[in-house]
Kinemage of the C-alpha trace (Angstrom):
@kinemage 1
@onewidth
@group {chain A} dominant
@subgroup {mainchain}
@vectorlist {calphas} color= white
{ca unk a 1} P -0.048 -0.258 -0.203
{ca unk a 2} L 1.343 3.291 -0.959
{ca unk a 3} L 0.394 5.145 2.141
{ca unk a 4} L 2.526 2.242 4.236
{ca unk a 5} L 5.422 3.135 1.920
{ca unk a 6} L 5.758 6.897 2.450
{ca unk a 7} L 4.906 6.247 5.887
{ca unk a 8} L 8.465 3.597 6.408
{ca unk a 9} L 10.398 6.173 4.234
{ca unk a 10} L 9.500 8.796 6.468
{ca unk a 11} L 9.341 7.212 9.439
{ca unk a 12} L 13.112 5.575 8.440
{ca unk a 13} L 14.631 9.389 8.245
{ca unk a 14} L 12.716 10.021 11.240
{ca unk a 15} L 14.751 7.544 13.248
{ca unk a 16} L 17.801 8.102 11.611
{ca unk a 17} L 17.857 11.850 12.687
{ca unk a 18} L 17.033 10.598 16.144
{ca unk a 19} L 19.892 8.223 16.517
{ca unk a 20} L 22.151 11.263 15.429
{ca unk a 21} L 20.701 13.527 18.257
{ca unk a 22} L 21.266 10.876 20.430
{ca unk a 23} L 25.053 10.451 19.515
{ca unk a 24} L 25.333 14.659 19.131
{ca unk a 25} L 23.729 15.124 22.384
{ca unk a 26} L 25.865 12.699 24.237
{ca unk a 27} L 29.371 14.461 23.330
{ca unk a 28} L 31.161 15.389 25.995
{ca unk a 29} L 33.824 18.011 26.470
{ca unk a 30} L 36.711 19.188 28.629
{ca unk a 31} L 36.229 21.654 31.335
{ca unk a 32} L 38.864 24.387 32.545
{ca unk a 33} L 40.756 24.357 35.906
{ca unk a 34} L 37.838 25.484 38.570
{ca unk a 35} L 40.829 28.182 39.841
{ca unk a 36} L 40.615 29.825 36.212
{ca unk a 37} L 36.874 30.384 36.667
{ca unk a 38} L 35.796 33.817 34.987
{ca unk a 39} L 33.679 36.529 36.150
{ca unk a 40} L 29.915 36.012 35.775
{ca unk a 41} L 27.362 38.248 35.128
{ca unk a 42} L 23.733 36.415 35.143
{ca unk a 43} L 20.590 38.488 33.646
{ca unk a 44} L 17.328 38.157 34.175
{ca unk a 45} L 14.758 40.278 32.462
{ca unk a 46} L 11.075 39.936 34.224
{ca unk a 47} L 7.291 41.107 33.528
{ca unk a 48} L 5.038 40.595 35.417
{ca unk a 49} L 6.207 38.144 37.271
{ca unk a 50} L 4.787 38.539 40.742
{ca unk a 51} L 3.783 34.905 41.159
{ca unk a 52} L 7.270 33.260 40.526
{ca unk a 53} L 10.031 35.518 40.999
{ca unk a 54} L 10.809 35.116 45.000
{ca unk a 55} L 11.399 31.394 43.828
{ca unk a 56} L 13.642 32.474 41.017
{ca unk a 57} L 15.155 35.026 43.709
{ca unk a 58} L 15.878 32.479 46.550
{ca unk a 59} L 17.569 30.218 43.932
{ca unk a 60} L 19.876 32.705 42.785
{ca unk a 61} L 21.199 33.645 46.276
{ca unk a 62} L 21.895 30.010 46.858
{ca unk a 63} L 24.777 29.919 43.917
{ca unk a 64} L 27.564 27.921 44.425
{ca unk a 65} L 29.969 30.786 43.255
{ca unk a 66} L 32.786 33.076 44.537
{ca unk a 67} L 30.793 36.556 45.184
{ca unk a 68} L 33.681 38.679 44.387
{ca unk a 69} L 32.902 37.230 40.654
{ca unk a 70} L 29.507 37.354 40.284
{ca unk a 71} L 27.360 39.714 39.500
{ca unk a 72} L 23.395 39.405 39.247
{ca unk a 73} L 21.112 42.014 37.053
{ca unk a 74} L 17.692 41.711 37.427
{ca unk a 75} L 15.563 43.731 35.029
{ca unk a 76} L 11.972 44.989 35.732
{ca unk a 77} L 10.784 45.145 32.060
{ca unk a 78} L 8.078 47.581 32.716
{ca unk a 79} L 5.901 45.497 35.040
{ca unk a 80} L 2.440 46.677 36.338
{ca unk a 81} L 1.963 43.789 39.043
{ca unk a 82} L 4.407 43.560 42.284
{ca unk a 83} L 7.184 42.371 40.630
{ca unk a 84} L 9.518 45.255 41.081
{ca unk a 85} L 8.312 45.368 44.909
{ca unk a 86} L 9.622 41.898 45.480
{ca unk a 87} L 12.773 42.465 43.958
{ca unk a 88} L 13.519 45.730 45.780
{ca unk a 89} L 12.789 43.853 49.244
{ca unk a 90} L 14.176 40.822 48.462
{ca unk a 91} L 18.015 42.221 47.750
{ca unk a 92} L 17.731 44.224 50.478
{ca unk a 93} L 22.267 43.911 52.015
{ca unk a 94} L 22.556 41.741 49.165
{ca unk a 95} L 25.475 43.472 46.777
{ca unk a 96} L 25.632 40.854 44.667
{ca unk a 97} L 22.191 41.775 43.145
{ca unk a 98} L 21.190 44.755 41.186
{ca unk a 99} L 18.026 45.887 39.787
{ca unk a 100} L 17.587 47.961 36.829
{ca unk a 101} L 14.136 49.190 34.939
{ca unk a 102} L 13.815 49.358 31.253
{ca unk a 103} L 13.054 53.058 30.849
{ca unk a 104} L 15.733 53.040 27.728
{ca unk a 105} L 15.264 52.378 24.664
{ca unk a 106} L 18.106 50.722 22.640
{ca unk a 107} L 17.802 51.497 18.832
{ca unk a 108} L 15.121 49.553 17.838
{ca unk a 109} L 14.806 47.026 20.280
{ca unk a 110} L 11.104 45.671 21.841
{ca unk a 111} L 10.497 43.648 24.825
{ca unk a 112} L 12.647 41.474 26.490
{ca unk a 113} L 15.681 42.168 23.898
{ca unk a 114} L 15.532 45.558 25.084
{ca unk a 115} L 15.562 44.808 28.598
{ca unk a 116} L 18.464 42.294 27.982
{ca unk a 117} L 20.507 44.977 26.159
{ca unk a 118} L 20.050 47.437 28.933
{ca unk a 119} L 21.444 45.181 31.317
{ca unk a 120} L 24.403 43.964 29.083
{ca unk a 121} L 25.499 47.717 29.223
{ca unk a 122} L 26.207 47.129 32.669
{ca unk a 123} L 27.218 44.062 32.834
{ca unk a 124} L 30.793 43.335 34.383
{ca unk a 125} L 31.278 39.467 34.131
{ca unk a 126} L 33.607 38.105 31.086
{ca unk a 127} L 30.740 35.616 31.120
{ca unk a 128} L 26.559 36.280 30.469
{ca unk a 129} L 24.091 33.747 31.655
{ca unk a 130} L 20.449 34.301 31.051
{ca unk a 131} L 17.626 32.933 32.740
{ca unk a 132} L 13.935 33.665 33.124
{ca unk a 133} L 12.184 34.807 35.953
{ca unk a 134} L 9.952 31.498 36.449
{ca unk a 135} L 13.146 29.520 36.705
{ca unk a 136} L 15.014 27.656 39.890
{ca unk a 137} L 18.421 26.927 39.327
{ca unk a 138} L 20.431 24.067 40.725
{ca unk a 139} L 23.298 25.536 43.453
{ca unk a 140} L 25.988 24.135 41.128
{ca unk a 141} L 24.306 25.959 37.712
{ca unk a 142} L 26.992 28.765 37.494
{ca unk a 143} L 29.943 26.575 38.544
{ca unk a 144} L 28.977 23.967 36.265
{ca unk a 145} L 28.473 26.007 33.338
{ca unk a 146} L 31.640 28.326 32.875
{ca unk a 147} L 33.236 25.252 33.353
{ca unk a 148} L 33.245 24.462 29.943
{ca unk a 149} L 34.584 27.698 29.054
{ca unk a 150} L 37.936 26.716 27.013
{ca unk a 151} L 39.502 29.668 25.271
{ca unk a 152} L 37.758 28.804 22.235
{ca unk a 153} L 34.424 28.006 23.100
{ca unk a 154} L 32.148 31.553 22.886
{ca unk a 155} L 28.193 29.806 24.119
{ca unk a 156} L 27.558 27.330 26.476
{ca unk a 157} L 23.754 26.131 26.759
{ca unk a 158} L 22.066 23.926 29.302
{ca unk a 159} L 18.896 21.836 29.858
{ca unk a 160} L 15.767 22.880 31.113
{ca unk a 161} L 12.664 20.663 32.184
{ca unk a 162} L 10.004 21.832 33.686
{ca unk a 163} L 7.861 21.096 37.075
{ca unk a 164} L 5.944 18.128 36.247
{ca unk a 165} L 2.812 17.253 38.826
{ca unk a 166} L 0.140 16.513 36.414
{ca unk a 167} L -0.553 14.942 32.612
{ca unk a 168} L -0.528 18.704 31.316
{ca unk a 169} L 2.451 19.984 32.923
{ca unk a 170} L 4.077 16.861 32.530
{ca unk a 171} L 3.281 16.686 28.760
{ca unk a 172} L 5.360 20.622 28.516
{ca unk a 173} L 7.893 19.158 30.854
{ca unk a 174} L 9.033 16.177 28.325
{ca unk a 175} L 8.511 18.249 25.710
{ca unk a 176} L 11.203 20.583 26.916
{ca unk a 177} L 13.582 18.062 26.736
{ca unk a 178} L 12.877 16.296 23.767
{ca unk a 179} L 13.349 19.634 22.026
{ca unk a 180} L 16.987 20.295 23.479
{ca unk a 181} L 18.059 16.760 22.825
{ca unk a 182} L 17.662 17.776 19.211
{ca unk a 183} L 18.743 21.659 19.789
{ca unk a 184} L 22.148 19.978 21.508
{ca unk a 185} L 22.579 17.104 19.171
{ca unk a 186} L 22.574 19.501 16.029
{ca unk a 187} L 24.773 21.991 18.105
{ca unk a 188} L 27.241 19.827 18.812
{ca unk a 189} L 27.486 18.622 15.175
{ca unk a 190} L 28.342 22.018 14.273
{ca unk a 191} L 24.813 22.840 12.780
{ca unk a 192} L 23.260 25.147 15.326
{ca unk a 193} L 19.061 25.499 14.947
{ca unk a 194} L 17.672 26.171 18.180
{ca unk a 195} L 18.452 27.162 21.749
{ca unk a 196} L 16.561 28.196 24.678
{ca unk a 197} L 17.272 31.788 26.727
{ca unk a 198} L 16.296 30.543 30.118
{ca unk a 199} L 19.594 28.291 29.878
{ca unk a 200} L 22.144 30.234 28.080
{ca unk a 201} L 25.202 31.663 28.262
{ca unk a 202} L 27.880 33.531 26.176
{ca unk a 203} L 31.224 35.225 25.928
{ca unk a 204} L 30.805 39.091 26.393
{ca unk a 205} L 33.288 39.792 24.427
{ca unk a 206} L 31.426 37.536 21.414
{ca unk a 207} L 28.161 39.613 22.066
{ca unk a 208} L 29.898 42.621 21.345
{ca unk a 209} L 31.728 41.068 18.057
{ca unk a 210} L 28.484 40.569 16.674
{ca unk a 211} L 27.216 44.301 17.757
{ca unk a 212} L 24.813 43.473 20.527
{ca unk a 213} L 20.742 42.515 19.900
{ca unk a 214} L 20.763 46.604 18.808
{ca unk a 215} L 22.663 45.036 15.607
{ca unk a 216} L 20.960 42.107 14.748
{ca unk a 217} L 17.778 42.014 12.840
{ca unk a 218} L 14.429 41.791 15.189
{ca unk a 219} L 13.378 38.169 16.150
{ca unk a 220} L 10.733 37.789 18.839
{ca unk a 221} L 13.205 34.545 19.790
{ca unk a 222} L 16.389 36.647 20.665
{ca unk a 223} L 18.330 33.530 22.077
{ca unk a 224} L 18.022 32.223 18.690
{ca unk a 225} L 19.086 35.383 17.457
{ca unk a 226} L 21.925 35.709 18.969
{ca unk a 227} L 22.928 31.856 18.370
{ca unk a 228} L 23.132 32.598 14.505
{ca unk a 229} L 24.644 35.898 15.037
{ca unk a 230} L 28.043 34.413 16.927
{ca unk a 231} L 27.905 30.999 14.730
{ca unk a 232} L 28.351 33.114 12.039
{ca unk a 233} L 31.841 34.725 13.269
{ca unk a 234} L 33.071 31.318 12.598
{ca unk a 235} L 35.991 31.804 15.201
{ca unk a 236} L 34.388 30.219 18.137
{ca unk a 237} L 33.136 26.717 19.181
{ca unk a 238} L 29.466 26.552 20.591
{ca unk a 239} L 28.488 23.582 22.767
{ca unk a 240} L 25.833 22.094 24.434
{ca unk a 241} L 26.739 19.680 27.035
{ca unk a 242} L 24.376 17.260 28.987
{ca unk a 243} L 25.173 18.302 32.812
{ca unk a 244} L 22.475 17.299 35.445
{ca unk a 245} L 24.327 19.826 37.229
{ca unk a 246} L 23.358 22.742 34.923
{ca unk a 247} L 19.967 21.782 34.873
{ca unk a 248} L 17.055 24.316 35.455
{ca unk a 249} L 13.538 23.708 36.474
{ca unk a 250} L 11.049 26.255 35.090
{ca unk a 251} L 6.960 26.199 35.743
{ca unk a 252} L 4.856 24.704 32.743
{ca unk a 253} L 2.327 26.755 31.238
{ca unk a 254} L -0.768 26.824 33.275
{ca unk a 255} L -3.728 26.734 30.556
{ca unk a 256} L -4.235 26.022 26.840
{ca unk a 257} L -4.097 30.021 25.993
{ca unk a 258} L -0.941 30.523 27.389
{ca unk a 259} L 0.627 26.907 26.076
{ca unk a 260} L -0.451 28.273 22.378
{ca unk a 261} L 0.997 31.596 22.590
{ca unk a 262} L 4.237 29.768 23.808
{ca unk a 263} L 4.319 27.681 21.061
{ca unk a 264} L 3.186 29.994 18.105
{ca unk a 265} L 5.880 32.690 19.399
{ca unk a 266} L 8.510 29.561 18.986
{ca unk a 267} L 7.728 28.101 15.721
{ca unk a 268} L 7.609 31.938 14.624
{ca unk a 269} L 10.976 32.333 15.558
{ca unk a 270} L 11.913 29.121 13.903
{ca unk a 271} L 10.723 30.154 10.602
{ca unk a 272} L 14.425 31.600 10.217
{ca unk a 273} L 16.082 27.847 11.178
{ca unk a 274} L 18.647 26.922 8.849
{ca unk a 275} L 17.694 24.180 5.667
{ca unk a 276} L 18.528 21.496 8.320
{ca unk a 277} L 16.501 22.276 10.508
{ca unk a 278} L 13.580 22.155 7.683
{ca unk a 279} L 14.993 19.206 6.555
{ca unk a 280} L 14.167 17.819 10.699
{ca unk a 281} L 10.618 18.949 10.532
{ca unk a 282} L 9.745 17.675 7.286
{ca unk a 283} L 10.654 14.210 8.458
{ca unk a 284} L 8.864 14.751 11.997
{ca unk a 285} L 5.485 16.222 10.335
{ca unk a 286} L 4.821 13.187 8.094
{ca unk a 287} L 5.901 10.761 10.590
{ca unk a 288} L 3.410 12.630 13.310
{ca unk a 289} L 0.495 13.133 10.870
{ca unk a 290} L 0.545 10.011 9.624
{ca unk a 291} L 0.859 8.204 13.228
{ca unk a 292} L -2.268 10.708 14.069
{ca unk a 293} L -4.003 9.557 11.105
{ca unk a 294} L -4.214 5.647 11.994
{ca unk a 295} L -7.594 5.275 13.089
{ca unk a 296} L -7.953 5.390 9.264
{ca unk a 297} L -5.165 3.237 7.697
{ca unk a 298} L -5.186 0.474 10.617
{ca unk a 299} L -3.647 -2.709 9.574
{ca unk a 300} L -0.440 -4.960 11.125
{ca unk a 301} L 2.056 -3.438 9.217
{ca unk a 302} L 0.555 0.539 10.200
{ca unk a 303} L 0.224 -0.512 13.763
{ca unk a 304} L 3.980 -1.841 13.816
{ca unk a 305} L 5.103 1.556 12.147
{ca unk a 306} L 3.287 3.413 15.247
{ca unk a 307} L 5.109 1.483 17.806
{ca unk a 308} L 8.359 1.471 16.356
{ca unk a 309} L 7.703 5.633 16.468
{ca unk a 310} L 6.335 5.551 19.909
{ca unk a 311} L 9.821 3.667 20.485
{ca unk a 312} L 12.012 5.800 18.679
{ca unk a 313} L 10.898 8.655 20.997
{ca unk a 314} L 10.864 6.725 24.146
{ca unk a 315} L 14.446 5.469 23.508
{ca unk a 316} L 15.657 9.581 22.116
{ca unk a 317} L 14.430 10.517 25.448
{ca unk a 318} L 15.731 7.780 27.760
{ca unk a 319} L 19.436 8.378 27.828
{ca unk a 320} L 19.136 12.439 28.579
{ca unk a 321} L 16.307 11.435 31.449
{ca unk a 322} L 18.880 9.206 33.220
{ca unk a 323} L 21.693 11.522 32.521
{ca unk a 324} L 19.812 14.485 34.102
{ca unk a 325} L 18.180 12.514 36.913
{ca unk a 326} L 14.512 13.448 35.887
{ca unk a 327} L 13.520 9.685 35.277
{ca unk a 328} L 10.468 10.046 37.150
{ca unk a 329} L 9.128 12.202 34.519
{ca unk a 330} L 8.559 9.293 32.007
{ca unk a 331} L 5.331 8.257 33.616
{ca unk a 332} L 3.982 11.169 31.391
{ca unk a 333} L 5.442 9.755 28.030
{ca unk a 334} L 2.153 9.022 26.473
{ca unk a 335} L 0.257 11.848 27.814
{ca unk a 336} L 3.474 13.906 25.850
{ca unk a 337} L 2.855 11.681 22.723
{ca unk a 338} L -0.735 12.483 22.214
{ca unk a 339} L 0.143 16.015 23.115
{ca unk a 340} L 3.658 16.310 20.443
{ca unk a 341} L 1.388 14.730 17.956
{ca unk a 342} L -1.688 17.252 18.212
{ca unk a 343} L 0.938 20.684 17.858
{ca unk a 344} L 2.846 19.567 15.703
{ca unk a 345} L 0.075 18.613 12.787
{ca unk a 346} L -1.615 22.148 13.766
{ca unk a 347} L 0.918 24.464 14.334
{ca unk a 348} L 1.937 24.713 10.772
{ca unk a 349} L -1.863 25.479 9.640
{ca unk a 350} L -1.986 27.966 12.567
{ca unk a 351} L 1.063 30.009 11.193
{ca unk a 352} L -0.577 29.882 8.002
{ca unk a 353} L -4.190 30.876 8.587
{ca unk a 354} L -3.405 33.475 11.386
{ca unk a 355} L -0.057 34.849 10.475
{ca unk a 356} L 3.022 35.831 12.284
{ca unk a 357} L 2.099 38.160 14.684
{ca unk a 358} L 2.583 36.932 18.221
{ca unk a 359} L 1.165 38.392 21.484
{ca unk a 360} L 3.349 37.611 24.493
{ca unk a 361} L 3.624 39.131 28.089
{ca unk a 362} L 0.966 41.551 26.974
{ca unk a 363} L 3.037 42.521 23.771
{ca unk a 364} L 2.457 42.210 20.414
{ca unk a 365} L 4.495 41.788 17.669
């Protein structure tokens, strides 16, 4: 049957690229001597995060890194809630923390990118680390991340999971890890196609070499934009270690509406991926849409193909979950598979029918 042959070909490509992701993601990298640890500036841009910011601040305060080499810049990005007050009260008598507000417009920058650019103007660290206000950081996050900065490395990315306590949050948590395995696998093979800004670091020197955010074309995914710019310099390495000591935990979207806006924002940003990203997407899209159509093409061969697809996804995830020490979250695997099938199929249709306009944090782009 022709449709089964198409499914088999797509699934073969899907399997091969999954194996490559695992190999790339598992790559090991050498570390620098701890005595040579560089100065660090952490930047957290927060907009209307009164529900989350205190958890983040507490984890920042517990970071295991010499205070004389650590600067933490908190950017209140024109919040209209109590975010600013919570920050003010927490950082009293804590000199490693600095709070600023985004009153200044840098070039034509908008939203979070402008907030980050404001912070980078006062950042004193050799290495910049970024995370989000809804994240909790492992105490070893900074120490582990900067340990990978050999002299030829300009960017080190890390893994983020999400708090998983239900099928809804659990499926999002697995999706995060799945997407970051793809990101790590491709980056470690020298073909960056994505990253995530809530666990990202880079040399300040490299940031200014590309001209800063104000010199880059506008993107709603500023992290990916910077990744591409540094990669184009062709003079530094960009790496993505799989290291549980650098794991970040964020909060899952609390409802379908916020999840929709998050996924659309990422997808619109992903339209600027290199051609390799589109090849990966095509194999994934065909495989997932044909899996979703299983009720219309039930046969023994078809069911074997679907089971093989599920096994491929599970064994893609398993090594990373073991390495990160979060195996318990794989209990939401079936919920993730259902969610993944649906959103991968629908997102291209949504972008095609609704356009590339994005609503995020009360702003329109």
